[in-house]
Structures are given as C-alpha cells and as structure tokens.
N, C-alpha and C positions, 0 to 999 in steps of 0.2 A: 504493500499499500504506500509505501514512500515514493515521493517523486524523484529521489536521487537514484534511479535505476537506468536511466536512458539518456540520450542527448537532451539538452535543455528544451529544445523544441518538442520532442516526443513526450519528454517528462512533463512539460506543460499540459499537452494534450491529455495525458494519463492522469494527471492531477485533476484536472477539470472534470474529466468524463467518469473518472472512478472514485478516487479519493475524496473529491469534493461534490460527489453527486452526479448521476447521469443527467447529462444536457438534454432538456426537453425545450424546443423553441416554442414560444408563444407570446402572448401579449400580456402585459401587466394589468393588475386591477387596482394599483395604488393611486393615491391622491397625487396625481402628476402635476407639477407647475409648468408653466410655459418654458419652451427651451430657451427663451432669451432671459429668463430670470438669471441674473448674475449669482444670486445665492451668495455664499461666503467668499469673500474677495482674497482668499489666499491661493497658494500654487499648490498643484498636484503633480508629483512624478509618477511615471507609469511605463510599462513595457508595451510595445507594439510591434507588428510585422508589417506595418503599412508601406515600408520601403523594401521589402523583400525578406528580411531576417528580423529577428526580435532585437530591438534597440531600446534604450532609455530615452524618454520624452518628458517635457514638462509642459504644463498648460495652466492658466488661470481657471479657478473653479467654475467660472462660466463658460468655458471651452475655448477662450480666445489666446492668442499669443502662444500657439503650439511651437515648441522648440525641440529639435532632436539634439540630444546630449552626447550620445556615443555614436561611433561609425566604425564598426569592426565586421569582418567577415563571418564571424561567429556570433552566437546569439548572446545579448545581454538581458537580464530580467531581474525581477524581485527588488526594485529600489527601496531603500531606506534613508530617510533624511535626518541628518543629525542637527542638534541645536547649535553646532559650531559651523554649519554651513556645508558640510560634505554630504555626499551621497554614497552609501555602501550599495553594492549590487552583486549579483551573481553572473559569472561569465564562463564560457568556453573558449575565450580567445587564445588561450595558451594550451589548448589541446584536451583540458580537463575542466570539470565544473569547480571553480574556485571563487573564493570571495575578494572583491576589489573595492577601493573607494575612489572618489574623485571629487574635484570642486562641482559646485552647483551648476557651472557653465559646461561641464564635460571635460575640462582640463585637468591635468596632474593625475591621470589614473595610476593607481599604485595596487599591486597585487599584495593581499594580506595573508592568504593561506597557499601553502606548497606542500601537497602530498599526493600520493597515487589515487586517494579516494575522492570522493565527492563532497564538496562543501558548498552550502547555500544558504538561502533565507536569513539574511543578515538582519539584525534589529539593533539599532543604537540605544545605549542607555541615555536617559534624559539629560545627564550633563555631557554627553559626547566622548567620555572617556574611555567606554567599553563598547563592544559588539558581541551580542549573542548570535549564534548561528547553528545550523544543523550539519552534521558531518556523519559519513559512514566509515570513517578511518578505523574504527574498531569493530567492523562487521555489520553493524545495523544502524539505522539513524538515531542519533543522540544529540543532545543539546550540549554545546560547549560555550565558552566566553573567551574573548581575548581583549587585549588592549587595542586602542584605536589605530596603532602602527602595525597590528599583526602579532605582537609579542605577548608571551604570557598565556598561550593557549591551554585552557583547562577544562576538562570533562565535568559536566554538572549532573547528568543523569547517567545511571548505570543498571541496565536490565536488558532483558532480550527483546523487548517490545520495540515498536516504533514510537519515538519521540519527536515532535516537529513543532513549528510555528511558534517559536518564542517571542513574547512580548513583554517589556518592562513596565512596571508601574510607574506611575508618575514621579514617585518619590525615589526610585532606583533601588527599592529594598527587596522587590519581589519580581518574579517572572512567571507569567502565565504561559501555557503550552498546551498542546493536545497529545494524547498518548492513547494506545490500545493496550496498554499494560494489564487492564483488567478484561480484556477480550473484545471490547467495542471502543470506538474512538470517542473520547470524553475531553471536557476541558479540565485542566489541573492547575495548581498554583503551587510554587515552591519559592523558598527564599533565594536570594540572587547568589548564594554560595551553593546551591543545589538541595540544601537540607528541607526537611519538614514538607514534602510534597503532599498536597491535599487535593482530593478529587472534588470538583464543584458541579458537574453534571452527572446525572445517572437516568439515561433513557435507551430505548431501543434504536434509536436514530444515530447518525454520524455526526458528532459536534466538533467542529475545527475552528481555528484561526480567530482566538478571542482578541479583541482590542479595548484596551482601558479607556475610560472617560477620563478627561484631564482631571476631574476631582477625585479619582481613585475610588469612586464608590460603585461603579457599574462596569460591565463588560458589554460590548457588542460582540457577537459571534455567529457563525453560519451553523445551521443544522438541517438534517433531512429526518427530522421527527415526524413531521407530517406527509412525507413522500418527496415531494420536490425540495431542493435546497433553498432555504430563505434566512434572512437576516432577523435575528432577535437581539434583544438586550436583556440583561439580568443583573441582579445585585452582585457585588463582589464575593459574597458567601454562597452564591449559586441559587438563591431564591428569587422569586418575582420574575421568572422568565416571561418576556411579552414578545410577541410576534409583530415585526415591523413591515415585513413584505409579503404579499399575497398574490402570487400569480403562477402560472404553470411554467414559467421560465426557471432558469438557474441563477440565483443570486448569490454571490461569493465574496469572500476575502475583504470584510468590513474593516475600515480604518476610521477611527475617530479623530476629527479636527483637533487642533490644540486649543481652540477657544471654546470646544464643546458644543458648537452649533450645527455641525453637520457630520454625517458619516458618509464616507466614499465606499463604493464597492463596484465590482464588475459583474455584469449580467448580459445574458443573451436574449433578453425579453424583446428586442427589435430584430432578431434574427442572427446577429452575430455579437460576439463579446464586446462591450463598450464599457466606459467609466460612467457611473451615475452618482449622485449625492442624494441624501435624504435628511431630514430633521431627525433629531433622536426619538420623536413620537411616531416615527413613520410617514408623515405628512411632507408635502413640498418636494416630491421627487424631480430632479433635475438631471437631464442627459448632459454629460460634459463632453464626450468625444462623439463624432459621428463620421465614420468612414467605412468602406466596405471590408476592411481587414479587422484584426482582432487587437483590442486593448485589454491589458490585464495589470494587475497588482498595484492599484493606487497607493500612494504614500504622500501624506501632507507635509509641506514645509512647515516646521515648528513656528 
C-alpha cells in the first residue's frame, strides 16, 4: 500500500487509485463558490504534469499567477513549504526517489537524502529547522526526521507496518501520521521524537493524510468510511469527526492554510485531478487550477 514502490509517476497513480481510494469521476454536491472568488489570498505550491512530466508549480489561491518552479527530465512532486521560505519536495532527478529542498522561486535545489531506498513525502517542522519524511531504507515505509540540511537523519517509527503522511503540530511537539499497524489505515499521533504513538481514528474505512488546524485543536483528513474518499475534520483527540465534502468523486490530501480560513485538496470531481479549496465548515468550494492534465499535492505558503 505504500506509494514508494514504483516510479514517482506510477507511484502517484497507485497512491491515488489504491491507497487513497478508487477514483470515481463525477460531479460534486458541495456548496461551490464562484470560480472567480479569490478566497484566501495566499500561495499554494502543487505538482502538475501539465508540461509533460510532474513538476512543482505555485499559484495564488484564486488560481492566478501560475509559476513553474522546477524543470527537470524526471518527476518532481509532494511539495512542502517552510516558514523560512524554502520548499522541500520529492524527485527522481538523480535516478532514485529522494528528498530535495529549493528556494521558493525554484533556485538553489539541494539533495537532502542519499541512499538506495526511496525517500519522499517531506514535511517541514513549524520553525523550519527539521523535515519529517517517509523512507523505505529499512525495508518498509517508516517515518524519519532530519535537519533542514539533510543531516541527523533519525528513524521515528519501528514496526512492520506502513507508516506514512507525517504532519507536524503547530507547536512542533507532535507528528500526526497514518499507519496500518493495526490492520487498517488509521490516523495516529506521536511525540516529535517518535514516542507515545496514539491511535485517533477507528473505523472500517481508510483514513489518511491528516493536516493540523493552525490552532492545534483539529485535523482535516481524508477517509473512505462512506465509500468514496472525502475530506473530514475531527478534534485532535479523534472525536467529533465531521464530513466536509459529499460527492461521487475522489477528494484527497487536505492541507489547512496557516490562517485557518481554508483547506486545500485535490479532487477529480470535474473529470481530472485539480486543486480546490474550501472553508473549514465545507462551504465556499473554490477551484484553483483548471487544465486538461493533473494537479496534485497542494501545499500552502506559511
């Protein structure tokens, strides 16, 4: 079930179609705002294959000012924006899936991981000093952490399950992640040093990719508990799960904005995967990207 088993492009398809829930194309039933609604005026980085292979782009939250940030012959994906202005991302540009970082304009790309295994899904700590990421270097997908320059790589989880999707708490003290350690993919939380893992969800669906609200009191996450994959929010202790999206499409990879006003996600509700945002109560859905190709993995600029 890990997406670190194939090339980045094939892995993306696999993650979306399998680990993230089977894609079913359809129209949404959410309260959708006008496409011209600018929404929250921040910037979103994302991955797109609009120019042939997957590269990192950025755009304003209203979809304007789209900029290509990477330009390599291989695939670049899974951006994560730091408070210091750099973007971490996954890339196969050196022949293997590794974690890199670059300036917000795409310059000064630096390789942070170097091993024969696959490393990806980077997530910056709130202060920009560390990066959590997923690696298969010890045989299965586990969560690691390293300094911003790639030094001090340390394994946080240790079991035979798949651990993935690390996301830091706003205070940097905890990391949320998803795991199938108990037989089904659920949302967990642990201290930033890997201690005291706690299971937060418990249902027959697949729960993945939690994202902290900036006040640290709630998570957004994706789940297939009602069949199709939808975006939910819940309290940080796992209670009060509330469904935000309701349609026959696939809604994935929620990311809460730093001001708490919007949640970005990717969805195929209009036929192909695009970036959308909505309010934390599920209203005011805004389509951010609009092109015939696929846009994935939104990441807000802090």
